[in-house]
Backbone as CSV, one residue per row, in Angstrom:
resi,resn,N_x,N_y,N_z,CA_x,CA_y,CA_z,C_x,C_y,C_z
1,MET,50.048,83.013,-107.568,51.402,83.004,-108.060,51.369,83.258,-109.574
2,ALA,51.967,84.319,-110.022,51.974,84.666,-111.436,53.110,83.949,-112.151
3,ASP,52.887,83.654,-113.419,53.937,83.046,-114.228,54.877,84.112,-114.743
4,ASP,56.142,83.891,-114.541,57.177,84.751,-115.089,57.975,83.895,-116.054
5,PRO,57.787,84.085,-117.380,58.478,83.243,-118.342,59.993,83.293,-118.221
6,HIS,60.508,84.327,-117.603,61.952,84.498,-117.515,62.539,83.991,-116.203
7,ASN,61.709,83.414,-115.343,62.195,82.852,-114.087,62.841,81.503,-114.377
8,THR,64.146,81.460,-114.307,64.874,80.226,-114.610,65.265,79.480,-113.341
9,MET,64.810,79.936,-112.196,65.194,79.331,-110.925,64.427,78.043,-110.632
10,MET,63.301,77.827,-111.296,62.519,76.639,-110.998,62.619,75.632,-112.145
11,GLU,62.578,74.351,-111.798,62.563,73.312,-112.814,61.156,73.233,-113.375
12,ARG,61.065,73.107,-114.675,59.748,73.101,-115.305,59.556,71.864,-116.174
13,LYS,58.328,71.393,-116.208,57.976,70.240,-117.026,57.822,70.693,-118.482
14,PRO,58.425,69.977,-119.432,58.304,70.358,-120.846,56.845,70.331,-121.301
15,TYR,56.532,71.199,-122.256,55.171,71.278,-122.802,55.212,70.989,-124.295
16,ARG,54.276,70.175,-124.724,54.051,69.951,-126.153,52.550,69.872,-126.343
17,PRO,52.010,70.666,-127.277,50.556,70.609,-127.501,50.112,69.188,-127.853
18,SER,48.932,68.814,-127.368,48.440,67.455,-127.603,47.797,67.293,-128.971
19,ASN,47.464,68.412,-129.625,46.862,68.341,-130.954,47.053,69.685,-131.670
20,GLY,46.675,69.751,-132.915,46.859,70.957,-133.713,46.102,72.165,-133.194
21,SER,44.899,71.954,-132.690,44.107,73.075,-132.173,44.755,73.689,-130.938
22,GLU,45.225,72.826,-130.048,45.905,73.322,-128.851,47.201,74.045,-129.239
23,GLY,47.923,73.487,-130.217,49.155,74.114,-130.680,48.895,75.473,-131.302
24,GLU,47.844,75.580,-132.096,47.491,76.857,-132.723,47.118,77.893,-131.666
25,ALA,46.365,77.482,-130.658,45.987,78.409,-129.588,47.232,78.881,-128.823
26,PHE,48.153,77.960,-128.538,49.386,78.326,-127.845,50.186,79.318,-128.683
27,MET,50.348,79.018,-129.972,51.138,79.896,-130.833,50.469,81.254,-131.041
28,CYS,49.145,81.297,-131.050,48.448,82.590,-131.147,48.677,83.421,-129.886
29,THR,48.778,82.746,-128.758,49.006,83.426,-127.490,50.432,83.918,-127.362
30,TRP,51.383,83.096,-127.737,52.800,83.396,-127.519,53.512,83.829,-128.785
31,CYS,53.596,82.952,-129.756,54.427,83.192,-130.946,53.952,84.382,-131.772
32,ALA,52.646,84.539,-131.874,52.099,85.633,-132.683,52.350,87.002,-132.065
33,LYS,52.801,87.025,-130.818,53.063,88.292,-130.128,54.528,88.417,-129.719
34,CYS,55.361,87.529,-130.237,56.759,87.488,-129.817,57.682,88.105,-130.868
35,GLU,58.645,88.843,-130.391,59.629,89.478,-131.272,60.418,88.434,-132.067
36,ARG,60.649,87.267,-131.488,61.463,86.239,-132.157,60.860,85.753,-133.467
37,ASP,59.550,85.876,-133.643,58.906,85.402,-134.864,58.358,86.542,-135.719
38,ARG,58.632,87.783,-135.337,58.064,88.938,-136.050,58.505,88.995,-137.508
39,ALA,59.770,88.761,-137.795,60.251,88.837,-139.180,59.481,87.872,-140.087
40,HIS,59.181,86.690,-139.571,58.426,85.702,-140.344,56.974,86.150,-140.539
41,ARG,56.394,86.776,-139.537,55.022,87.287,-139.673,54.951,88.358,-140.744
42,GLU,56.006,89.150,-140.851,56.023,90.245,-141.817,56.398,89.782,-143.221
43,ASP,57.149,88.696,-143.333,57.596,88.180,-144.626,57.766,86.675,-144.506
44,TRP,56.837,85.930,-145.072,56.836,84.478,-144.923,58.052,83.805,-145.543
45,SER,58.806,84.510,-146.377,59.999,83.904,-146.967,61.178,83.905,-145.983
46,VAL,61.023,84.632,-144.880,62.057,84.698,-143.844,61.812,83.576,-142.840
47,ASP,62.891,82.923,-142.419,62.751,81.865,-141.420,62.138,82.426,-140.140
48,GLY,61.294,81.621,-139.526,60.670,82.013,-138.269,61.471,81.546,-137.072
49,CYS,60.834,81.563,-135.950,61.466,81.165,-134.696,61.850,79.685,-134.744
50,PRO,63.105,79.363,-134.474,63.528,77.961,-134.516,62.891,77.096,-133.428
51,ILE,62.386,77.726,-132.385,61.709,76.967,-131.321,60.441,76.322,-131.869
52,ILE,59.689,77.068,-132.670,58.448,76.546,-133.259,58.754,75.332,-134.126
53,VAL,59.734,75.464,-134.989,60.102,74.370,-135.896,60.517,73.139,-135.097
54,ALA,61.348,73.318,-134.098,61.850,72.185,-133.318,60.737,71.482,-132.553
55,THR,59.764,72.223,-132.032,58.689,71.577,-131.288,57.804,70.736,-132.188
56,MET,57.755,71.083,-133.466,56.957,70.293,-134.411,57.738,69.106,-134.963
57,ALA,59.049,69.232,-134.994,59.878,68.190,-135.608,60.353,67.120,-134.623
58,LEU,60.376,67.444,-133.347,60.951,66.537,-132.357,59.908,66.044,-131.370
59,VAL,60.129,64.862,-130.830,59.267,64.364,-129.763,59.715,65.014,-128.456
60,ILE,58.828,65.086,-127.512,59.084,65.841,-126.278,60.245,65.285,-125.454
61,ASP,60.527,63.997,-125.560,61.632,63.446,-124.779,62.964,63.434,-125.539
62,ASP,62.985,64.028,-126.731,64.240,64.163,-127.481,65.133,65.164,-126.741
63,PRO,66.411,64.880,-126.586,67.308,65.797,-125.869,67.386,67.190,-126.506
64,ASP,67.052,67.288,-127.807,67.093,68.578,-128.493,65.748,69.299,-128.501
65,TYR,64.714,68.677,-127.908,63.407,69.356,-127.839,63.603,70.667,-127.080
66,PRO,63.034,71.766,-127.589,63.240,73.074,-126.951,62.874,73.094,-125.467
67,LYS,63.752,73.656,-124.686,63.547,73.787,-123.238,62.636,74.975,-122.914
68,GLU,62.321,75.783,-123.918,61.561,77.020,-123.690,60.061,76.804,-123.548
69,TRP,59.517,75.739,-124.128,58.086,75.476,-123.998,57.889,74.574,-122.783
70,VAL,57.347,75.153,-121.718,57.199,74.446,-120.447,55.881,74.819,-119.780
71,TYR,55.522,74.063,-118.757,54.399,74.429,-117.907,54.920,75.421,-116.876
72,GLY,54.207,76.527,-116.715,54.621,77.553,-115.766,54.185,77.230,-114.348
73,ALA,54.456,78.152,-113.453,54.161,77.977,-112.029,52.672,77.764,-111.759
74,THR,51.817,78.311,-112.611,50.375,78.153,-112.416,49.819,76.915,-113.088
75,GLY,50.698,76.145,-113.766,50.263,74.917,-114.413,49.878,75.068,-115.867
76,TYR,49.952,76.269,-116.400,49.609,76.514,-117.792,50.875,76.635,-118.630
77,PRO,50.799,76.247,-119.908,51.993,76.298,-120.741,52.433,77.731,-121.040
78,ILE,53.755,77.919,-121.067,54.348,79.218,-121.370,55.579,79.000,-122.243
79,CYS,56.095,80.079,-122.813,57.358,80.041,-123.539,58.325,80.965,-122.797
80,THR,59.399,80.392,-122.293,60.353,81.182,-121.515,61.211,82.084,-122.394
81,ALA,61.169,81.892,-123.707,61.929,82.744,-124.626,61.108,83.932,-125.112
82,PHE,59.859,84.032,-124.667,58.961,85.102,-125.129,59.542,86.486,-124.871
83,THR,59.503,87.297,-125.919,59.911,88.698,-125.840,58.822,89.510,-126.524
84,VAL,58.265,90.497,-125.842,57.177,91.298,-126.398,57.615,91.952,-127.704
85,SER,56.786,91.796,-128.715,57.055,92.389,-130.019,56.450,93.789,-130.083
86,PRO,57.159,94.734,-130.707,56.619,96.094,-130.812,55.297,96.161,-131.574
87,ASP,55.048,95.182,-132.449,53.783,95.217,-133.183,52.618,94.649,-132.369
88,HIS,52.908,94.142,-131.165,51.877,93.675,-130.229,52.278,94.073,-128.811
89,PRO,52.255,95.355,-128.506,52.776,95.814,-127.214,51.894,95.535,-126.005
90,GLU,50.657,95.108,-126.224,49.781,94.901,-125.074,50.282,93.744,-124.222
91,PRO,50.098,93.845,-122.923,50.549,92.758,-122.045,49.715,91.504,-122.272
92,LEU,50.303,90.387,-121.994,49.676,89.091,-122.176,49.107,88.605,-120.856
93,ASP,47.851,88.238,-120.835,47.271,87.597,-119.662,47.249,86.103,-119.958
94,HIS,48.331,85.425,-119.602,48.516,84.026,-119.954,47.390,83.136,-119.455
95,ASN,46.981,83.316,-118.244,45.953,82.458,-117.657,44.607,82.644,-118.331
96,ALA,44.251,83.855,-118.676,42.963,84.102,-119.308,42.886,83.468,-120.694
97,VAL,44.015,83.382,-121.362,44.029,82.827,-122.703,44.078,81.304,-122.683
98,VAL,44.868,80.735,-121.814,45.082,79.287,-121.826,44.027,78.529,-121.032
99,ARG,43.524,79.084,-119.957,42.560,78.381,-119.082,41.391,77.764,-119.860
100,PRO,40.772,78.477,-120.826,39.639,77.862,-121.533,40.004,76.624,-122.343
101,LEU,41.286,76.453,-122.645,41.703,75.294,-123.429,41.769,74.020,-122.610
102,LEU,41.856,74.176,-121.303,42.063,72.999,-120.460,40.801,72.430,-119.894
């Protein structure tokens, strides 16, 4: 069963990295290749993706914690707001990237 970040038909468990290393690996997999954060990657004075900021500022059970960072159908964390950025057009193999972290 492949993970489809845009499948909103299933209920998903929220995801929050357990430490900085796990968070960095997740963001390298998702955020660094996402259109939503591209402007910030190109110019650090520009605000980045608000999902990233909120996941760092809020606890996972806060009602405002982003709903986009969740565990996917295969059990690995995904971002349902992910949109492929033109500066990283290659497809993402989510399982190959996240599996070694677990």
